N, C-alpha and C positions, 0 to 999 in steps of 0.2 A: 504494500500500500504506500502511495506517495506521502511524504511528510507534509503535514498541515501545521504551519507555524504562525504565531502571532507575537510581534514585538510591540509593546505598548509603553508610551511615555504619557502619564496621565496625572490628573489633579491629586491623586492619593499620595503621591510621592514628590511630584514636581511642582514648585511654585511657578507663577506666571512667567518670570524671566527665563526659566529653564524651558518651559513649553515654547516660548517665543524662539529660543535658539534652535530648537529642533523642527520649527515650522517648515513645511515643504512649500516652496513658492509656486511651482508648476507641477501639480499632482499628476496630470496626464503624461507629461514628459518623464517624470520620475518613474512612473509605472512602466513605460516603454523601455527605459534604460534598465530597470530591474529585471524585466523579462529577458533582455539581451544579456544581462549579467548571469542568468542561469535559472531564473524562476520559470516554471512551466505555466503557472497562473499567479496573479497577484492583485491586490486591492489595497487602498489606503482609506482610512477613516480619519478625517482631521476636523476638529472642532475647537472651540475656545478652550476646552478642558482636556484635550487628548490628541496625540498623534499615534496612529496604530497602523502597522503594516501586516498584511496577511499574505502568506506565500505558500504555494504548493509545489512540490518537486523534490528531487533527490540530490540536486547539485548545490543547494543553498541551505546552510544550517544557521544556528543561532549567531555565531560569531560573524558570519558573512553578512547577515542582516544588520547587525550593529555597525559593522564597518561601512556598509553601504549607506546607511542613514547618516552617519557622522560625516562621511566624505561628501555627501550630496547636500548637506545643510551647512557644513562648516562650523558646527557647534563645538565650542571648547569645553562644554560641561561634561563631567565624568559620567558617561551613560550608564555604567554599571551601578551607580548609586540610585539612579532614578527610573530604571527600566523595570517592567514586568514582562515575563516571557511565558508563553503557553505553547503546548505542543499536542498534536493529535486531538483526542476527544476534549481535552481541557481547553484547547484553542477554540473549538466549536462551541463549547459551553459558554466560554467568555463572550463570544459574539451573540449568542442567544440572550444572555443576561444583559448585554449592552443594548440590544434592540428593544428589550423589555423595560428598559429604564432602571435596571437594578445596579448599574455601574455609574449612574449619573450623580453629579453633585446634588441635584434635586431628585430624590428617589421617585421614579415613576414618570419623569418628565416626558412629554410627547415629542418634543422637537428632535430628540436623538433618533427616533425611529425614522423620521424624514431624512435625517442625515445619513443613516445607514442605507436607505433606499437610493439617495443621491450618489453615494459612494459606489454602490453597485452599478448604477447607470453609467457613471464616469468610467469605471474600470471596464465595463462591457464595451463602451464606445471606443476605448483605447485598445481593444482587442486582447485584453488581459484576463478575461473570465473564460474558464473552460467548464468541463462537466462537474468537477469537484467543487470549486467555489460557487458555481451556479446552484448546485444542490444546497450547499451550506447557507448561502446568503438568502435564498428563497425560504429555506426552513426557518432562519432567524427572523426574517420579516414577518412571516406568518405567525411565529410564536409571539412576537412583540404585539401584534394585533390581538391575538387570543388573550394574552395576559391582561391587556387593557380592557378587553370586553368582559372578562370573567372575574376580575378582581377590582378592588377600589383603589388600586395603587396610583392611578392617575387623577383621582378626584381631589379637588382643592387646589391650592397654590403650587403648581408643579412646573411652571415655566420660568425661564430666566426673567421674563417681563414682570411676573408677580413678585419675584424675589427683589428685583430692583425697586418695585413699588413699595414693598415692605420696608426696605432700607431707607427710602426717602421719607416715608411716613414716620418711621422711628425717629429720624433726625429732626424733621420739621414739626412733628406733632400732629399736623393735619395738612390735607391738601387744599382745604377750603381757602379760596382767594389767593392761592400761590401761583407763581408763574414758573413754568418748567420749559426748558429748552432741550430739544433732542438734536444732537449732531449726528447726522447719518440717516439715510432713508432706505438702507438695504434691509436684508432679512431680519437682523437683530433689532435695528431701529424700528421697523414695522411692528415686531413682536412687543417691544416695550411701549410704543405709542398706543397700540391697541389694548394694552393692559390697563392703561390709565382710565379712570372713570370719566364718563361724559360730563358728569356734574362734579365739581370740586375745583380743579385747577382753572384759573381764569383763562389762561391761554397756553396752548402747546405750540411752541415755535419749532418748526422742522427745518434745520439748516442742512444743505447737501450741496456738494459740488455740481451735481446735475440738478438744476433748479426744477425741471419738469417733474422729476421723481419726488422732490420735496413737496411740490404743489399737489400731486396726486395723493400722497400719504396724508398731508394736512387736511385735504378735503374729506378723506375717509374717516378721520377721527375728530372732525370739527375744530381743527386747529388752524394755524396760520403759517405760511411758508415765508422764509426770509432767504435772501441770497447769502452765500458763504462769505462774501466780501464784507457783509454787515454784521458778522458774527460778534465782534467785540462790543459793538453798540447794543446788540440784542441781549448779550449776557449781562450787561450793566443793570438791566431791569429784572433779572431773573432771581428766583429763590433757589432753584436747583438746575443743574446742567447734567445731562446724560450723554456721554460720548460713546457712540456705537458705530465706529467706522472700521473699515478693513484697510485703511491707508497704511503704506509702509513707513510713513513719516508722521511725526507728532503734529497734531492739529490744534492743540491747546497748550499755550505756554504762559508763564507768569505775566508777560507783558500784555496778554489778552485780557487781563483783569484791570488794566489801567483806567478803564472808564467807570469802575465801581465807585459809588459814593464813599466818602471818607468814613471809615469805621464799619462799612458793610462787609459781611462775610457770607459766602454762598457755599452750597453743597455741590460737589462734583462727583459723579459716579462714572467710572471708566470701565466699560465692558468690551472695549476694542481688543482685537487680536490682529497684529501686535498692539501694544499699548498706544493710545492716542493722546494721552495727557502726560505732560512733562512732570515728573515726580517733584521737581523743585517748587511746584505750586504750593505744596504743603508747607514750605518754609516761608512763603510770602506773608502768612498770617491772614490772608484774605479769603481762604477757602479751606474746607475740609474735603479731603479726597478719599473716596471709597473705591478700591480696585477689585479685581476678580477674586483675589485671595480673601478679602474681607467678605465678599458676597458668599464665597464658599463656606466661611465660618457661620454666617447667618443661616444658610440653607441647611447645614448639618444639624442645627438646633431643632429643625422641623422634622428630621428624619425618624425620630423615635416613634412618631405617630403612625408610621407606615410599616413597621416591622412585621405585624401580623399579615398584611397584604403581601409583603415580600416573601414570607415563608410559603404562603399559598402559591405565589407565582413560581417559585422554584419547583414546587411539587408538580405544577401544571407543565412546566418546561421539560421535565425529565422524559416523559413518553415521546414528545416531539423530537427531543434530542436523540433518543435511541433509534427512532424511525429514520431520522436524517443520517445517522452514522451507518445504519444498515444499508441505506441507499448508496452512500459513498462507497462502502465496502463491496456492495454488489456490482457497482460500476467498475471498481478496480478489478474485481474478479472476472467480470466479463471481458475487460480489456486484456488481462493476462491470458485468459482462455483463448481469445482470438489470436493473440501473438503466438501461443503454443501451437494452435491449430494451423496457422500459416506456416510455421517452421516445420511441423510434421507433414503437411501437405506437399511442401517442396521436396522433401525427402521421399515421400511415397511416390510422387510422380517420377522422380529419377529412377527409383527402384523398379517401378512398373515398366518404364521404357526399356530398361535393361532386360527384364524378364521377357517382354514381348519380342525383343529382337532374337532371343535364343530359340524361339519356337514358332511354328506356323499355326496361328490361331484364327478361328473364324471370327466374324464380327460379334456373334452372340457370345462366343467364349471370351473374347476381349472385354466385352461389357461385364460379363460375370466376374472375371478376375478383378477388374477395376472396382466394381461395386463391393466385392468381398474385401479388398484391401482397404477401401475407405471405411467400411463398417467396422473392421477390426481396429483400425487406427482410432476411430471415434470412440469405440467402446472401451479402449484402453485409457484414453485421455479424460473423458467426461467424468468418471468416478473420482478422479483426482481433485476436481473442482466442486464436487457436490452438485449433481445434476438437478437437484430440487431448486437451486437458486438461479439456474439458467433459464432464460425465457424460452417459451415454446418457439421452435423453428431454428434455434441456434445450433442444434446438433444434427439437423437433417439436411440433406442436399449437399451439392458440391459447388 
């Protein structure tokens, strides 16, 4: 059976700065190069809280995956300290747990299932998904849907948007009459904007480099769009700012707070990946900064309420996991059976040609000898693979 491997750098061991250092800039290109490096199949799941590589094959092992990730990201962080590694059924179980929200910062969150689906589509589009990862990812996605349908694990505040909302509410006391600015109208910005109550904040300003996207999101949440160039002036009247960009550069620096009234202090929440807010803002005395590490702490306080649902989810996952592993093994067995049958058929044909040259056989006799040799070959090989696991039609005909 081909090795199924998973190398994971995630929030459980790695702080934000470490996750940033292992971020893969072009996932599609990374996958293509990993396949050329020796992986038969591969996929990457990359979110704010994790970078995970899934690999199938016999030419790449644990060390090769680590070396490949480090060399392709240029990270100087000691990967051995921050990595988690899974192999075989444990790698598959980890993916099932991940898709079901059991490995998330916010236990049971829904967004991670969409991220697994998107990772599967991207790897498929890059030509890196074969039969094994196809079976595994489809099984994990189906398990994730089942867990959410049959347990209460996703009920309540389970999105990043809701955790951000809770952090803002804890700091400001109330959202009533407050002005909130969201920088970024991408997926995470949308998630946060749509988590804000329609009644409460006076205005939600959506700043984005692509103004049309900002307008569209603002319209959907009853907010107001502003141009990125006016960000400093907009922040001056805000009580809280949420930075949710995917820009490789810092978008908020200490000098962006120069328009604040004397003595005013605002709340800034940075959920960008990589970080979008200059950490020196904390030293300015004008703002309190909450980053992903602090949000993780807040989210973990809420996890205890979901432990019963998590236990039930794991029980539900096991039968699906066993079925998926059986399908993977059956596929591997079929592949090996076909390889052996091709090898044996080549030798049978050569032996048959030599035998027929030594005698004068009629057409009927030739067919009889050929059929007999094939049946003998098949009946010797099939029991070695367990004919009960082979599909109908695999053992008959030539």
